[in-house]
N, C-alpha and C positions, 0 to 999 in steps of 0.2 A: 545184898539184894541182887538177884540175877535179872538184869534187864532183858536178856534174851527170852526169859519166860514171861515177863510182864508185858513187854512191848506188843506182841501179837494180840494180847487180850485188851490192852488199854487203848491202842490206836483206833480200832473200830468204834469203841465207846465214845472217844473224844471227837473223831472226825466223821463218824457215820459211814454208810455204805460207799459214798463217793470216793473216800480215801483209797478204797481197794477196787474201784471200778476198772474194768479192763480197758486198756488203751489199744485199740486195733492197729495203730501205726507201729507198734513194737511186737505184734504177734507174728509167729512164724508157723508155716505149714510145711512139714518135712524140711525144716531149716531154711525155707524160702521166705523172704520178706518183701513187702511192698518197696518199690524204689530200686530193686536190684537190676543190674544190667543183664542182658541175655548171656554174655560169657560167664558171669557170676552164677546165674541160674544153672547153666549147663555144668559148670564145675561142681556145684553143690549136688546136683543129681548124680554126676559121675562118682563122687565120693561115696554115694549110697548104692553104687552098683547099677544105677538106672542109666544105661547108655545104649548106643547103637540102635538096634531095631526097636527099642522101647521108647525112643525119643524122636519126635518129628518137629521140625521148624516150619511154620507156615508164614510166609511173608505176604504183606499187602492184602490182608483180608479186609474188605470194606463193608461197612454197614450203610444203610440208606436212611433209616429213621433213628432218632429224631433229627440228627444232622449227619451228614456224610463224614465218616471217619475211616481211615485206613491204618491198620496196625499189624504188627507181627505177633505171632503166638508160638508158644512151645507146648506141645502135647506129649505127655509122658505116661506110659502104662506102668503101673506099679503092681505089687502083689495084692493090693487092696482095692485098686480101682484105676481111675483115670484122672490125672493131674493136668490142668490147663492153666497156663500163665499167659495173660494178655499184656502187651506192652503199650504204653501211652505213645501216641503218634509224635507228640512234640518232644518228649524227652527220651524216648526209647528205653524206658525203665518199666519194671513190673507195676502195672496199675490194678490188675485183678488176678487173684490166685484162686482157682476153683478146684476142689478135690471131690470127685464123685466116687463115693465108696460103693463098690459092687456088693449088693446084698445077696447073701447066700441062703437066707432063711427068713421065716416070718418074724422071729423075735429080734433080728439083727438091727433094724432101725432104732428100737428102744435101747439096745446095748450101745450103739454109736452115740445116741443122744446122751445117755448117762455118762459115757466116757468123755464126751465134749464138755458137759457140765462140770465134771470132776476136774478137767484141765483148766477151763476158763472161768469157772465160777458162775454165779447166778447171772442170767442175761439181763440187759437193761430193758428189753422188750420181751417179757416172758412168753406172751402169746405167740410170737413169731420166732422165738429163740434167736434174738439178735443182740449183739453187743455194739455199742457206739458211744461217741462223745455226745451226750444228750444236751439239748438246750434247756433253758429255764422252763420252757413250756412243756418239757418232757418228751419232745419228738426227736427222732434221729434225723439230723439234717442231711439233705441229699448230697451236699458238697463235702462231707467229711467221711473219714474212714469208718468202715463197719465190718463186722464179722457176723455171719449168719449161718445157721444150720436149717436146712429145709428138706422135706421129703423129695426124693428123686423118683425116676420111673421105677415101677415095680416095687421091690423091697430095698432099693438103694437110697442113700442119703447124700446130700450135697452140702459141703462146707465151703462158704465163699468168704474170701477176704478181699475187700475192695477199698481203694483209696478215695472213693467218693467222686471220682471224675467221670464215672460211667453212668451216673443216674442212680435211681432208687431201686432196690431189690423188690421183688414181687410183694413181700409181706413184711415191710419194715415198719 
C-alpha cells in the first residue's frame, strides 16, 4: 500500500478542513516572513535582484491613532508592484508585509485572486478573502497573524501578511 497516495486523501477526511488550515505565521511573500530583521529582508530582496534604487528604507514613521507608534519600513518596487515591510517598534522585526500588485487590466484582480487561492487554499473568511488562526467562535482574532487579499486602488490588489500587532484589517 502506498501511503504517499492514501495520506493526502485520508487526512482531510479524518481531521477535516482545520488540519490543512493556513498558518499565516509561516507564510512568505517573495520569501519574506514575519519576524525577519531589516538586514535579512534586504538580503532576501537583493537575492531576487531588488536592490539600490528599487529599495527605500524609511525610519521613524509615526502614527497617531489609535496609539502613537514609531517604526521603520522598507519599501521596494518590484516588476509586479510595491512591497512594503513595516517593522515592530519593540523588536525591530517585520510585523506587516504588504504587496500591492499593480493592475494592468480589467481582468487582473480576478487572476490575482485565483492565483492567491491556488497558492494558499480556501480562505478562513471567504467574504473578505482572509486566512487566520480562527477562534472557536469563528472570528479572526485581532491579536493573531492573518493573511488577506483585498482590492486596491483602480485595478490593483493588495496582499497583506500581518502578525496581529497592528490591529484589524478593514474587512476581516
